[in-house]
BAFI-3210 file (N, C-alpha, C; in Angstrom, 3 decimals, decimal comma, padded with zeros to 6 digits):
// residues 82
n [1|2|3|4|5|6|7|8|9|10|11|12|13|14|15|16|17|18|19|20|21|22|23|24|25|26|27|28|29|30|31|32|33|34|35|36|37|38|39|40|41|42|43|44|45|46|47|48|49|50|51|52|53|54|55|56|57|58|59|60|61|62|63|64|65|66|67|68|69|70|71|72|73|74|75|76|77|78|79|80|81|82]
n.u [-005,490|-004,315|-002,654|-001,937|000,296|001,175|003,568|005,160|007,363|007,514|006,211|004,507|003,872|001,631|000,653|-002,018|-003,505|-006,873|-009,724|-009,481|-010,499|-009,295|-008,876|-008,618|-006,295|-004,447|-004,464|-003,479|-000,903|000,198|000,264|001,981|004,338|005,267|007,228|007,392|005,511|003,058|000,610|-001,598|-003,763|-004,684|-006,874|-005,953|-007,684|-009,013|-007,450|-005,812|-002,867|000,044|001,451|004,683|006,201|005,032|003,445|000,665|-002,580|-002,900|-004,448|-005,147|-003,169|-000,614|002,431|004,293|002,917|002,036|000,240|-002,743|-002,274|000,541|000,906|-000,191|001,508|004,127|003,788|004,081|003,252|004,430|006,494|009,057|009,727|010,530]
n.v [-003,568|-002,788|-000,243|001,699|004,138|007,059|009,290|011,783|010,329|007,880|004,804|003,486|000,937|000,554|-000,747|-000,870|-001,269|-001,822|-000,040|002,409|004,989|005,513|008,236|009,156|007,808|008,960|011,670|011,302|010,275|012,378|014,337|013,159|012,715|015,143|015,983|013,935|014,267|012,994|012,150|010,595|007,941|004,534|002,062|-001,293|-003,905|-006,885|-010,017|-009,025|-007,340|-005,134|-004,379|-005,361|-004,090|-001,584|-000,659|-000,468|-001,770|-005,254|-008,304|-011,090|-012,909|-013,730|-012,425|-012,089|-011,840|-009,737|-006,601|-006,005|-004,078|-004,070|-006,706|-006,620|-004,747|-005,909|-008,547|-010,675|-012,563|-012,658|-010,909|-011,846|-012,827|-010,719]
n.w [011,221|007,934|006,167|003,274|002,675|000,799|-000,605|-002,621|-003,515|-002,163|-000,942|001,871|004,153|006,743|009,869|012,074|015,187|015,872|014,407|011,922|009,683|006,341|005,962|008,600|009,399|007,601|008,431|011,057|010,589|009,120|011,068|012,943|011,495|009,990|008,142|006,305|004,346|003,606|001,243|000,475|001,546|001,691|002,762|003,166|001,920|003,574|002,843|000,868|-000,413|-000,491|-003,551|-004,416|-006,317|-007,274|-005,210|-005,226|-004,408|-004,262|-005,207|-003,000|-000,518|-000,912|-001,024|-003,074|-005,377|-008,073|-008,596|-010,563|-012,571|-012,802|-013,584|-016,144|-017,363|-017,226|-018,000|-016,350|-013,368|-010,882|-008,576|-008,153|-010,611|-012,145]
ca.u [-005,751|-003,129|-002,866|-000,886|000,523|001,997|003,951|005,596|008,423|007,626|005,039|004,783|002,836|001,463|-000,292|-002,556|-004,495|-008,168|-010,171|-009,456|-010,682|-008,086|-008,693|-008,124|-004,900|-003,658|-004,310|-002,616|000,481|000,631|000,556|003,150|005,515|004,973|008,254|007,257|004,661|002,091|-000,438|-002,789|-003,754|-005,714|-006,968|-005,775|-008,759|-008,625|-007,077|-005,071|-001,531|000,631|002,334|006,095|006,813|004,491|002,796|-000,788|-003,218|-002,926|-005,345|-004,534|-002,235|000,725|003,037|005,094|001,994|001,956|-001,099|-003,307|-001,629|001,909|000,848|-000,424|002,697|005,315|003,471|004,436|002,389|005,140|007,539|010,327|009,975|011,026]
ca.v [-003,067|-002,365|000,962|002,067|005,592|007,520|010,713|011,936|009,404|006,706|004,069|002,914|000,057|000,784|-001,569|-000,190|-002,020|-001,087|000,464|003,828|005,195|005,953|009,643|009,292|007,349|009,978|012,801|010,908|010,148|013,727|015,038|012,543|012,813|016,191|016,065|012,888|014,796|011,999|012,746|009,769|006,701|003,570|000,859|-002,493|-004,879|-008,226|-010,874|-008,305|-006,883|-004,102|-004,841|-005,097|-003,229|-000,213|-000,290|-000,515|-002,922|-006,468|-009,377|-012,246|-012,711|-014,139|-011,123|-012,070|-011,587|-008,364|-006,070|-006,207|-003,147|-004,535|-007,944|-006,200|-004,043|-006,768|-009,873|-011,670|-012,537|-012,596|-009,967|-012,570|-013,089|-009,520]
ca.w [009,878|007,206|005,367|002,335|002,614|-000,339|-000,845|-004,025|-003,890|-001,305|-000,448|003,154|004,673|008,173|010,559|013,225|015,908|015,911|013,113|011,574|008,276|005,639|006,251|010,002|009,390|006,897|009,357|012,185|010,092|008,731|012,307|013,651|010,660|009,010|007,123|005,300|003,271|003,133|000,379|000,356|002,338|001,348|003,645|002,404|002,321|004,026|001,785|-000,158|000,097|-001,295|-004,649|-004,090|-007,340|-007,347|-003,935|-005,316|-003,719|-005,071|-004,710|-002,353|000,574|-001,381|-001,197|-004,281|-006,446|-008,510|-008,790|-011,871|-013,486|-013,030|-014,379|-017,542|-017,879|-017,351|-018,540|-015,318|-012,227|-009,629|-008,456|-008,245|-012,031|-012,810]
c.u [-004,411|-003,538|-001,651|-000,809|001,434|002,350|004,467|006,600|008,388|006,262|005,440|003,597|002,799|000,432|-000,733|-003,602|-005,725|-008,504|-010,030|-009,812|-009,375|-007,796|-008,162|-006,648|-004,013|-003,410|-003,326|-001,161|001,023|001,000|001,828|004,441|005,327|006,002|008,166|006,367|003,673|000,976|-001,729|-002,620|-004,939|-005,676|-006,831|-006,826|-008,190|-008,382|-006,464|-003,745|-001,077|001,611|003,747|006,750|006,338|003,793|001,262|-001,313|-003,328|-003,815|-004,550|-003,568|-000,809|001,473|003,946|004,229|001,914|000,485|-001,504|-002,538|-000,166|001,909|000,690|000,827|003,796|005,038|003,892|003,427|003,108|006,304|008,932|010,664|010,555|012,507]
c.v [-002,606|-001,219|001,207|003,576|005,917|008,944|010,741|010,873|008,050|006,083|003,465|002,076|000,247|-000,127|-000,855|-001,102|-001,194|-000,561|001,954|003,933|005,599|007,427|009,923|008,905|008,379|011,150|012,480|010,875|011,531|014,515|014,494|012,704|013,889|016,259|015,036|013,308|013,786|012,703|011,906|008,513|005,840|002,479|-000,374|-003,528|-006,195|-009,108|-010,175|-007,874|-005,760|-004,713|-004,449|-004,150|-001,822|000,256|-000,226|-001,767|-004,053|-007,504|-010,476|-011,930|-013,120|-012,876|-011,007|-011,750|-010,080|-007,890|-006,221|-005,297|-003,621|-005,838|-007,605|-005,562|-005,008|-008,134|-011,003|-011,531|-012,295|-011,578|-010,609|-012,947|-011,893|-009,455]
c.w [009,232|006,291|004,468|002,216|001,447|-000,207|-002,215|-004,454|-003,187|-001,075|000,915|003,608|006,233|008,719|011,818|013,879|016,014|014,527|013,009|010,094|007,638|005,910|007,624|010,068|008,723|007,808|010,473|011,722|009,652|009,972|013,018|012,847|009,577|007,881|006,054|004,142|002,723|002,422|000,358|001,221|001,860|002,369|002,771|002,844|002,812|002,782|000,569|000,433|-000,851|-002,294|-004,310|-005,121|-007,241|-006,076|-004,048|-004,601|-004,690|-004,416|-004,033|-001,260|000,249|-001,816|-002,446|-005,519|-006,765|-008,553|-010,247|-012,889|-013,803|-013,845|-015,837|-018,118|-018,156|-017,957|-017,594|-014,164|-010,888|-009,690|-008,620|-009,713|-012,776|-012,854]
res [m|k|y|l|l|k|n|e|t|t|n|a|l|v|t|c|k|g|y|k|t|a|e|q|m|l|k|m|m|q|n|e|f|p|s|a|g|w|l|s|c|k|k|i|p|r|d|c|h|a|c|q|y|c|g|n|i|a|e|g|t|f|e|d|l|l|c|k|e|c|k|e|t|f|g|h|s|l|y|s|e|l]
***
């Protein structure tokens, strides 16, 4: 499973074998890395990925594809077009 962790300044993609809820992963990462200040965690659904620009969840497995919000903001579909 893949998870997207966020703190005030950083997004991090974490892969974990086995199933954990987003809440379980957040608690685990907060305990293991308290200085990182992780604030939230989202499980990335199958057939999705983290947007390379903003870190939000984007549709599809093609990692150059931007999320819906970034597509609307920039008028482009691909990160490589920015």
